[in-house]
Each structure stands twice: as C-alpha cells, then as structure tokens.
DRENTIMI-943936 format. One line per field, with one value per residue (C-alpha): residue number from 1; residue in three letters; chain; x, y, z. Coordinates in steps of 0.02 Angstrom, whole numbers, plus 50000, padded with zeros to 5 digits. Each point is the difference from the previous one (the first is absolute). Last residue first. Layout:
pos = [NUM;...]
code = [ALA;...]
unit = [A;...]
x = [X;...]
y = [Y;...]
z = [Z;...]
***
This chain:
pos = [119;118;117;116;115;114;113;112;111;110;109;108;107;106;105;104;103;102;101;100;99;98;97;96;95;94;93;92;91;90;89;88;87;86;85;84;83;82;81;80;79;78;77;76;75;74;73;72;71;70;69;68;67;66;65;64;63;62;61;60;59;58;57;56;55;54;53;52;51;50;49;48;47;46;45;44;43;42;41;40;39;38;37;36;35;34;33;32;31;30;29;28;27;26;25;24;23;22;21;20;19;18;17;16;15;14;13;12;11;10;9;8;7;6;5;4;3;2;1]
code = [LEU;THR;GLN;THR;GLU;PRO;HIS;LEU;THR;GLU;LYS;GLU;LEU;LEU;LEU;LYS;GLY;TRP;ASP;ASN;LEU;GLN;TRP;LEU;VAL;LEU;VAL;LEU;LYS;GLU;GLY;LEU;GLU;THR;LEU;SER;TYR;GLU;VAL;ARG;PRO;PRO;LEU;GLU;ASN;PHE;THR;GLU;LYS;THR;ILE;ILE;GLY;ASP;ASN;GLU;MET;GLU;LYS;LEU;GLN;GLN;ASN;LEU;VAL;ARG;ARG;ASP;VAL;LYS;ALA;ILE;GLY;ARG;LEU;PHE;GLU;SER;PRO;ARG;ARG;LYS;GLY;GLU;ASN;MET;GLN;TRP;VAL;ILE;PRO;ILE;LYS;TRP;LYS;GLY;SER;ILE;SER;ASN;VAL;ALA;ILE;GLU;LEU;PRO;CYS;ILE;LYS;ASN;GLU;THR;THR;ARG;GLU;LYS;ALA;LYS;MET]
unit = [A;A;A;A;A;A;A;A;A;A;A;A;A;A;A;A;A;A;A;A;A;A;A;A;A;A;A;A;A;A;A;A;A;A;A;A;A;A;A;A;A;A;A;A;A;A;A;A;A;A;A;A;A;A;A;A;A;A;A;A;A;A;A;A;A;A;A;A;A;A;A;A;A;A;A;A;A;A;A;A;A;A;A;A;A;A;A;A;A;A;A;A;A;A;A;A;A;A;A;A;A;A;A;A;A;A;A;A;A;A;A;A;A;A;A;A;A;A;A]
x = [48383;50069;50018;50154;50076;49852;50059;49920;49845;49981;50018;49873;49878;50024;49967;49842;49945;50017;49881;49876;50016;49954;49850;49954;50003;49878;49889;50001;49930;49856;49971;49988;49872;49906;50029;49851;49921;49846;49880;49858;49866;49915;49875;50000;50032;50171;50142;50129;50169;50125;50188;50155;49909;50098;49842;49967;50180;49979;49835;50077;50144;49882;49892;50153;50063;49832;49990;50175;50121;50090;50027;49921;49890;49867;49976;50006;49865;49892;50019;49926;50083;50119;50034;50188;50026;49895;50120;50151;49916;49969;50180;50061;49890;50037;50148;49957;50078;49913;49935;50154;50115;49902;49994;50187;50034;49891;50097;49885;49936;49929;49887;50003;50053;49875;49897;50001;49822;49946;49947]
y = [51472;49841;49836;49897;50025;49907;49835;49853;50094;50094;49837;49914;50143;49988;49813;50033;50123;49861;49894;50144;50018;49817;50027;50152;49892;49877;50147;50062;49832;50029;50170;49923;49874;50151;50062;50063;50166;50033;50146;50030;50133;50034;49944;49862;49973;49918;50060;49874;50060;49889;49999;49982;50034;50158;50106;49926;50038;50180;50017;49932;50122;50147;49946;49985;50170;50079;49908;50060;49863;50040;49824;49859;49881;50121;50081;49831;49934;50153;49965;49825;49837;49935;49814;49989;50004;50158;50076;49955;50074;50163;50003;49976;50139;50130;50101;49988;49893;49833;50021;50098;49859;49874;50111;50033;49814;49957;50121;50057;50164;50114;50094;49954;50158;50026;50156;50113;50048;50173;50122]
z = [51437;49924;50091;49957;50175;50077;49925;50091;50057;49836;49902;50112;49973;49811;50006;50100;49866;49871;50105;50004;49811;49985;50113;49894;49843;50079;50053;49820;49945;50122;49921;49826;50067;50068;50175;50097;50042;50105;50000;50121;49997;50168;49954;49871;49815;50013;49889;49945;49938;49910;50021;49890;49836;49957;50015;50173;50050;49942;50094;50160;49980;49980;50147;50113;49945;50043;50167;50048;50056;50163;50064;49902;50099;50060;49829;49915;50117;49962;49814;50021;49946;50131;49978;50025;49811;49998;50127;49894;49845;50093;50067;49820;49931;50135;49937;49818;49868;49984;49822;49945;50057;49897;49844;50013;50021;49850;49887;49859;50069;49865;50120;50184;50091;50139;49997;50153;50042;49943;50135]
***
C-alpha cells in the first residue's frame, strides 16, 4: 500500500506551505501535548481520543520532516522514543495561542448572535 504523498511541489505561498505542514487531524493536538511536556508516543495515544497508532506515527514523521519536532531514540530495552518541539515548533505554539484567541472571538460572536450561524 503506497502512502499518500503530500502536495508540496512548486509552492511559493508561505501561508499555503504553513497550512500544509500542520494539516492533518492530529498534528495540532500532538503539538499541544508536546507543549504540555508529553513526549512519548504512548502518551499521545492516551491523550488524544481515537487516534490510530499508524496515523499517529505518520503524522509524527511528517512533522519531523517539516522540522517542527525532533525524534530521539534511546538505545535501551525496551526501546524508548521521545519527541520534542524544535525552535520552529515552539514558534508554531505561539501562532496556535493566537489562533486560540481568535477562536474565542468566534465563540463570543456565536454566543451573541446565534442567528448568524450556518448549518
């Protein structure tokens, strides 16, 4: 089974590149958990509802390739792997906090004007 290739060729729009690098159902929750100090795949599996191990590993690999996280493998038994945010990943966390604040504004708007909600 061939893995789905991400569309990144000939991209020149920084926003499109940024959105593509965090697209994926579990990437933002993974980054959030790393920001809270969780670093091992088993912690992500416990902390994120209904994520499949295979999908988790794929998204971790994509974020590692994009330079958002780093992977450290420890030579011990049983094998242990830990992930951490890179400097680029820490900058992403700052952007996510701003996006969180924007989401609060959207919630306030929905609370004040429920008739403007679309189905």
